[in-house]
SENUMAR-802692 format. One record per residue (C-alpha): residue in three letters; x, y, z. Coordinates in steps of 0.05 Angstrom, whole numbers, padded with zeros to 5 digits, always signed. Layout:
! residues N
ALAXYZ/...
//
This chain:
! residues 430
UNK+00541+00120+00010/UNK+00595+00069+00029/UNK+00578+00015+00080/UNK+00628+00045+00128/UNK+00631+00120+00112/UNK+00695+00159+00126/UNK+00688+00222+00166/UNK+00727+00279+00197/UNK+00719+00271+00273/UNK+00731+00346+00284/UNK+00679+00369+00233/UNK+00609+00388+00255/UNK+00549+00351+00228/UNK+00534+00406+00177/UNK+00607+00411+00156/UNK+00607+00336+00144/UNK+00543+00340+00103/UNK+00575+00390+00055/UNK+00639+00351+00042/UNK+00655+00339-00031/UNK+00683+00376-00091/UNK+00620+00394-00129/UNK+00611+00469-00143/UNK+00550+00471-00097/UNK+00587+00439-00039/UNK+00646+00486-00048/UNK+00599+00546-00048/UNK+00564+00524+00016/UNK+00631+00516+00051/UNK+00652+00585+00028/UNK+00588+00613+00057/UNK+00600+00579+00124/UNK+00671+00605+00126/UNK+00647+00676+00110/UNK+00597+00672+00167/UNK+00651+00650+00216/UNK+00697+00706+00193/UNK+00642+00758+00201/UNK+00626+00734+00271/UNK+00700+00737+00289/UNK+00712+00806+00258/UNK+00644+00842+00255/UNK+00676+00910+00239/UNK+00718+00888+00180/UNK+00689+00917+00117/UNK+00728+00869+00072/UNK+00699+00809+00108/UNK+00628+00838+00102/UNK+00637+00849+00027/UNK+00660+00777+00019/UNK+00599+00752+00057/UNK+00553+00795+00014/UNK+00585+00768-00050/UNK+00577+00696-00026/UNK+00505+00709-00007/UNK+00490+00736-00076/UNK+00523+00674-00107/UNK+00479+00631-00061/UNK+00418+00668-00088/UNK+00438+00656-00160/UNK+00449+00582-00149/UNK+00387+00571-00105/UNK+00434+00542-00052/UNK+00392+00565+00007/UNK+00343+00509-00007/UNK+00398+00457-00004/UNK+00418+00478+00067/UNK+00346+00478+00092/UNK+00335+00411+00059/UNK+00396+00383+00094/UNK+00370+00406+00161/UNK+00302+00375+00147/UNK+00332+00309+00126/UNK+00379+00306+00186/UNK+00321+00321+00233/UNK+00280+00266+00201/UNK+00338+00219+00211/UNK+00341+00236+00285/UNK+00401+00284+00283/UNK+00381+00350+00315/UNK+00447+00380+00339/UNK+00478+00406+00274/UNK+00539+00435+00309/UNK+00560+00371+00345/UNK+00627+00342+00324/UNK+00618+00279+00282/UNK+00670+00243+00325/UNK+00622+00245+00384/UNK+00566+00209+00346/UNK+00551+00135+00349/UNK+00565+00089+00289/UNK+00492+00090+00270/UNK+00488+00166+00276/UNK+00549+00175+00232/UNK+00518+00130+00180/UNK+00455+00174+00182/UNK+00496+00237+00172/UNK+00530+00206+00112/UNK+00463+00184+00085/UNK+00434+00255+00092/UNK+00495+00281+00055/UNK+00484+00238-00006/UNK+00408+00249-00006/UNK+00414+00325-00009/UNK+00471+00330-00059/UNK+00447+00336-00132/UNK+00467+00274-00170/UNK+00448+00233-00231/UNK+00468+00166-00198/UNK+00458+00150-00125/UNK+00497+00089-00099/UNK+00477+00063-00030/UNK+00513+00006+00005/UNK+00470-00023+00061/UNK+00433+00043+00075/UNK+00384+00012+00125/UNK+00436-00014+00175/UNK+00426+00018+00244/UNK+00358+00046+00224/UNK+00292+00036+00259/UNK+00231+00014+00220/UNK+00198+00083+00217/UNK+00261+00114+00187/UNK+00268+00058+00136/UNK+00196+00069+00114/UNK+00212+00144+00107/UNK+00274+00128+00065/UNK+00232+00084+00019/UNK+00186+00143+00005/UNK+00244+00190-00008/UNK+00276+00143-00058/UNK+00209+00131-00092/UNK+00203+00206-00104/UNK+00274+00216-00126/UNK+00290+00227-00200/UNK+00353+00193-00225/UNK+00386+00125-00225/UNK+00395+00084-00161/UNK+00445+00028-00149/UNK+00432-00006-00084/UNK+00464-00061-00042/UNK+00417-00085+00013/UNK+00400-00146+00054/UNK+00335-00114+00079/UNK+00285-00157+00041/UNK+00223-00113+00049/UNK+00264-00051+00030/UNK+00292-00090-00029/UNK+00221-00109-00051/UNK+00193-00038-00048/UNK+00250+00003-00077/UNK+00281-00033-00136/UNK+00254-00057-00203/UNK+00316-00095-00227/UNK+00361-00143-00189/UNK+00433-00161-00203/UNK+00454-00227-00170/UNK+00528-00244-00161/UNK+00534-00320-00152/UNK+00599-00361-00155/UNK+00635-00310-00198/UNK+00577-00299-00246/UNK+00527-00242-00253/UNK+00453-00252-00268/UNK+00406-00195-00283/UNK+00331-00201-00268/UNK+00277-00151-00288/UNK+00244-00156-00220/UNK+00242-00135-00148/UNK+00259-00184-00091/UNK+00196-00225-00097/UNK+00203-00231-00172/UNK+00277-00246-00165/UNK+00262-00306-00119/UNK+00215-00335-00171/UNK+00261-00323-00230/UNK+00322-00350-00192/UNK+00284-00413-00173/UNK+00268-00424-00247/UNK+00341-00413-00266/UNK+00362-00464-00213/UNK+00312-00515-00242/UNK+00340-00504-00311/UNK+00412-00510-00286/UNK+00395-00574-00249/UNK+00365-00604-00313/UNK+00427-00581-00352/UNK+00472-00611-00299/UNK+00437-00678-00303/UNK+00446-00678-00378/UNK+00519-00660-00369/UNK+00528-00718-00320/UNK+00499-00767-00371/UNK+00547-00742-00424/UNK+00605-00745-00375/UNK+00590-00817-00356/UNK+00586-00837-00430/UNK+00652-00802-00446/UNK+00685-00830-00383/UNK+00668-00900-00406/UNK+00702-00886-00473/UNK+00764-00857-00439/UNK+00770-00918-00394/UNK+00776-00966-00454/UNK+00850-00951-00452/UNK+00904-00918-00493/UNK+00897-00967-00552/UNK+00824-00949-00562/UNK+00837-00875-00555/UNK+00890-00876-00610/UNK+00834-00895-00659/UNK+00794-00834-00639/UNK+00802-00761-00653/UNK+00844-00718-00607/UNK+00788-00667-00601/UNK+00744-00718-00567/UNK+00795-00725-00510/UNK+00797-00650-00504/UNK+00721-00648-00504/UNK+00721-00700-00447/UNK+00768-00656-00406/UNK+00723-00596-00415/UNK+00661-00637-00395/UNK+00698-00664-00334/UNK+00719-00595-00312/UNK+00648-00569-00320/UNK+00618-00628-00282/UNK+00667-00618-00224/UNK+00653-00543-00222/UNK+00578-00556-00215/UNK+00589-00611-00164/UNK+00628-00568-00115/UNK+00575-00513-00110/UNK+00545-00517-00041/UNK+00504-00474+00005/UNK+00514-00452+00077/UNK+00501-00504+00131/UNK+00489-00480+00202/UNK+00496-00529+00259/UNK+00520-00519+00330/UNK+00542-00560+00390/UNK+00490-00586+00438/UNK+00487-00557+00509/UNK+00436-00577+00563/UNK+00391-00523+00590/UNK+00360-00529+00659/UNK+00292-00505+00684/UNK+00317-00437+00706/UNK+00339-00395+00647/UNK+00341-00319+00659/UNK+00298-00279+00707/UNK+00295-00203+00707/UNK+00265-00171+00769/UNK+00248-00096+00768/UNK+00309-00080+00725/UNK+00326-00007+00709/UNK+00379+00028+00667/UNK+00394+00102+00663/UNK+00444+00149+00631/UNK+00455+00221+00651/UNK+00395+00219+00697/UNK+00348+00195+00642/UNK+00317+00126+00652/UNK+00314+00084+00588/UNK+00288+00023+00625/UNK+00251+00025+00691/UNK+00225-00031+00735/UNK+00224-00083+00679/UNK+00210-00155+00699/UNK+00209-00217+00656/UNK+00221-00292+00663/UNK+00254-00322+00602/UNK+00231-00394+00588/UNK+00274-00447+00553/UNK+00236-00445+00487/UNK+00221-00370+00485/UNK+00228-00331+00420/UNK+00228-00258+00442/UNK+00233-00198+00395/UNK+00253-00129+00421/UNK+00231-00070+00379/UNK+00233+00006+00388/UNK+00264+00069+00360/UNK+00339+00082+00362/UNK+00362+00104+00430/UNK+00305+00069+00467/UNK+00354+00024+00505/UNK+00347-00042+00467/UNK+00422-00056+00464/UNK+00429-00034+00537/UNK+00378-00086+00557/UNK+00414-00140+00517/UNK+00481-00120+00549/UNK+00449-00128+00618/UNK+00419-00196+00602/UNK+00487-00218+00575/UNK+00522-00194+00638/UNK+00564-00141+00602/UNK+00531-00085+00641/UNK+00503-00084+00711/UNK+00432-00057+00719/UNK+00424+00010+00754/UNK+00367-00022+00793/UNK+00337-00091+00803/UNK+00368-00159+00794/UNK+00382-00209+00739/UNK+00386-00283+00756/UNK+00417-00333+00707/UNK+00409-00408+00713/UNK+00470-00451+00728/UNK+00467-00487+00661/UNK+00456-00424+00619/UNK+00508-00412+00565/UNK+00496-00347+00530/UNK+00516-00334+00458/UNK+00514-00259+00445/UNK+00515-00238+00372/UNK+00525-00164+00385/UNK+00527-00107+00335/UNK+00599-00091+00352/UNK+00627-00162+00350/UNK+00699-00144+00335/UNK+00765-00178+00321/UNK+00818-00155+00371/UNK+00874-00176+00324/UNK+00859-00162+00250/UNK+00922-00201+00231/UNK+00896-00265+00264/UNK+00879-00320+00215/UNK+00807-00341+00204/UNK+00820-00413+00229/UNK+00859-00388+00290/UNK+00801-00342+00309/UNK+00752-00401+00308/UNK+00799-00449+00344/UNK+00800-00402+00403/UNK+00728-00424+00415/UNK+00745-00498+00405/UNK+00780-00547+00359/UNK+00715-00584+00346/UNK+00642-00587+00365/UNK+00594-00645+00378/UNK+00525-00631+00349/UNK+00459-00652+00380/UNK+00460-00712+00334/UNK+00527-00734+00362/UNK+00568-00714+00301/UNK+00639-00690+00317/UNK+00658-00633+00270/UNK+00727-00600+00268/UNK+00736-00524+00267/UNK+00761-00528+00195/UNK+00700-00568+00173/UNK+00653-00519+00209/UNK+00687-00463+00171/UNK+00675-00500+00105/UNK+00601-00507+00124/UNK+00600-00431+00135/UNK+00628-00421+00065/UNK+00701-00410+00085/UNK+00740-00457+00039/UNK+00809-00481+00061/UNK+00846-00426+00022/UNK+00805-00373+00059/UNK+00817-00403+00128/UNK+00889-00377+00130/UNK+00871-00306+00109/UNK+00876-00251+00163/UNK+00807-00234+00191/UNK+00820-00161+00175/UNK+00825-00177+00101/UNK+00756-00210+00092/UNK+00692-00170+00076/UNK+00645-00141+00128/UNK+00593-00194+00112/UNK+00644-00250+00118/UNK+00667-00222+00185/UNK+00595-00223+00211/UNK+00587-00295+00187/UNK+00652-00314+00220/UNK+00630-00280+00285/UNK+00565-00320+00283/UNK+00604-00385+00275/UNK+00649-00367+00333/UNK+00588-00359+00378/UNK+00557-00425+00355/UNK+00623-00461+00367/UNK+00616-00444+00441/UNK+00553-00487+00447/UNK+00503-00434+00471/UNK+00434-00453+00496/UNK+00410-00380+00499/UNK+00421-00336+00438/UNK+00420-00260+00442/UNK+00419-00230+00373/UNK+00428-00154+00367/UNK+00412-00132+00296/UNK+00433-00200+00268/UNK+00412-00182+00197/UNK+00462-00125+00190/UNK+00516-00144+00139/UNK+00492-00216+00130/UNK+00475-00235+00059/UNK+00404-00259+00043/UNK+00422-00334+00034/UNK+00456-00333+00102/UNK+00395-00299+00133/UNK+00348-00351+00104/UNK+00390-00408+00132/UNK+00397-00372+00199/UNK+00321-00365+00204/UNK+00312-00440+00191/UNK+00365-00456+00243/UNK+00331-00412+00296/UNK+00265-00448+00283/UNK+00295-00512+00310/UNK+00345-00483+00360/UNK+00338-00522+00425/UNK+00339-00462+00472/UNK+00315-00391+00483/UNK+00325-00334+00432/UNK+00321-00259+00443/UNK+00329-00215+00382/UNK+00333-00141+00371/UNK+00319-00125+00298/UNK+00293-00070+00253/UNK+00289-00120+00195/UNK+00214-00127+00185/UNK+00222-00191+00145/UNK+00264-00224+00200/
//
């Protein structure tokens, strides 16, 4: 399951499920084609014989169970119209169809890249149970920390170009990584002591060095390189510009929203206060993003009114934060929001320096935004929002595609954010 599954927009949900070149998938597609031919030419004896032959092959391979299982999994994932074209589905629904496809296909190794994105909590809990029952190997990339904790028993960490394997789930990984960091810190201090000693020897001058072995100079160069490598390792730093927030923030009065005659939100009223931390939960399709869009002013309510204070500056970290020009450079994208920011402490920070704090080194700042990873794009989008000095943050599924260290720093930042925060999230840990 890739993070962004490819799909045929003309294919139906069931046709998309049975994509692939395995013998079982080919057989199921042959059966579907034979059914369509029989419906189109009911009196054709040759077509009927082909359908009978395919049905008998389905019997021999126990393929009927696979189709019924696919329907059951799709239904559990909230997909009920099996004949609907995939191109008409939302991003989240397409991800669910792709997930159903890999769950029902027989395999020895199941690879899932961010499978819980766009899923509500109940569906994630169901998926945990399915994976626990499954026989076979599982390789999983996820930033859902509860899911991580409950599904895996080994953790592979990729950190600064190195890989570390831990025989543990997420909780155990945190403990073992902390121990590794303590050991590395002690080793780094020892390395610094050796480096200072060797540096003093090197600084005695060329005459002194000629009396020493050449390999000691080479050893110094190796120690110096190692010390510098350790010294440049740094973590994400999140800070934003300060922006004053008045007494009136956002007031919703009897707000309603409907689509196709169905009301998702009806007569909802709420007064948002300056230090509020509001979480919005609910199943997919309940209208959570619609409510956020109305609060942000991107969509007018179908009933009621929304009042925003004069000093309110909204930063909206939406699910679909896109990049209009994928060829635009990373630094150019951030500079559109401002060349610098002034933090609450009065510190003036340039756009380039803010990018470095968000783990975009100088060489990455001139890369096109379309060339960086999905996680880097989300981190860049978050920085763009913070550069605009918001005093009200709207976060719609902020944990999707953000790595765990970034999430941890974001959570700490939100604890001290001097304004109101509204968040939609299915991440139970967040």
